[in-house]
C-alpha positions, -999 to 999 in steps of 0.1 A, spaced: 413 462 58 387 478 36 360 502 47 326 488 55 297 495 31 277 526 40 239 526 36 229 554 13 200 570 33 193 603 50 214 608 82 190 617 109 215 630 135 223 667 128 259 666 140 268 635 120 250 648 89 269 681 90 303 663 95 295 640 66 285 668 44 317 687 52 339 657 45 321 647 13 320 682 0 358 686 5 362 652 -13 340 663 -43 361 695 -46 393 676 -43 383 651 -70 371 680 -93 405 696 -89 423 663 -97 401 656 -127 406 692 -141 444 690 -137 450 653 -148 427 654 -178 429 690 -188 392 695 -188 370 724 -178 345 716 -151 326 733 -123 310 721 -91 282 740 -74 270 730 -40 241 747 -21 244 740 16 212 737 37 229 753 67 245 783 50 230 807 26 244 809 -9 265 785 -29 300 770 -28 315 769 -62 346 753 -77 369 766 -93 354 801 -92 321 817 -97 332 834 -129 344 802 -145 312 784 -134 290 811 -150 310 808 -182 307 770 -184 270 772 -177 266 798 -204 285 776 -229 264 746 -219 231 764 -222 240 776 -257 251 742 -269 228 724 -294 206 699 -278 223 670 -295 257 678 -280 244 682 -244 235 646 -237 249 614 -252 222 588 -260 216 565 -231 198 539 -252 206 521 -284 194 541 -313 165 525 -333 175 512 -367 152 538 -384 171 566 -368 206 553 -375 225 568 -403 232 547 -434 269 546 -425 261 533 -389 237 507 -403 263 494 -427 290 493 -400 266 474 -377 257 450 -406 294 443 -413 301 437 -376 271 412 -375 284 394 -406 319 392 -391 306 378 -358 284 353 -377 315 342 -397 336 338 -365 307 318 -349 305 295 -379 342 290 -379 341 280 -342 313 256 -348 333 240 -377 364 238 -354 344 220 -328 332 195 -354 368 190 -366 380 183 -330 351 160 -324 360 141 -356 397 140 -347 391 127 -312 366 101 -324 335 116 -309 320 118 -344 324 96 -374 325 108 -410 290 94 -415 276 118 -389 290 149 -407 272 163 -437 293 170 -468 288 208 -463 302 205 -427 330 182 -439 341 209 -465 339 235 -438 360 215 -413 385 209 -441 386 247 -447 392 252 -410 419 225 -409 436 241 -439 435 275 -423 451 261 -391 478 243 -411 486 276 -430 488 294 -396 511 267 -382 533 268 -413 535 306 -411 545 303 -374 572 277 -383 585 299 -410 588 328 -386 605 308 -359 628 287 -382 633 308 -414 665 288 -423 647 255 -423 633 243 -456 599 234 -443 581 235 -476 596 201 -487 591 185 -453 556 198 -445 523 182 -457 505 216 -454 514 230 -489 503 197 -506 470 196 -487 464 233 -493 471 228 -531 447 199 -534 410 209 -543 387 207 -513 362 184 -531 388 157 -538 400 157 -502 364 154 -489 356 126 -513 388 107 -506 381 110 -468 345 99 -472 355 69 -495 382 59 -470 358 62 -441 331 42 -458 354 14 -468 369 8 -433 
């Protein structure tokens, strides 16, 4: 069974506080040793005890001094990673372009999902062709063609020996201009 949650507050009882300090200090040093060994990183831990004068240092005082010296001489930018999202004015041109590309990609994916939902609503009968604008109809047709091409590609991978091009409607639909398909579908829907 798991350990119970411990309230993080000052321990008033001296003996319990000292025991907790000793155990936690050993755990911190153990974790530092593991992190240094497993990840091949340089690190140091410095603890000042309130009951003993001086400091307790991991791994050694010399190594801790060296790391602190290196840290102090680092440029300010390298010391701390930004904790907040940079403002657009402060972003580099490259970062801004990358962010814009990512936004455009996400907008395209979102639009494609919206069109896919419309397509499924039409297929299931939840929407009629009269309720779909021509722009949306062209978009849903594009999504349907994309899905048909994906299915055809998957069939070609799974059954390369089958001559699926002659038996499949996907190439014929993909070859037909989008405008004709939409107009045919709209005419058919209106005459029914």
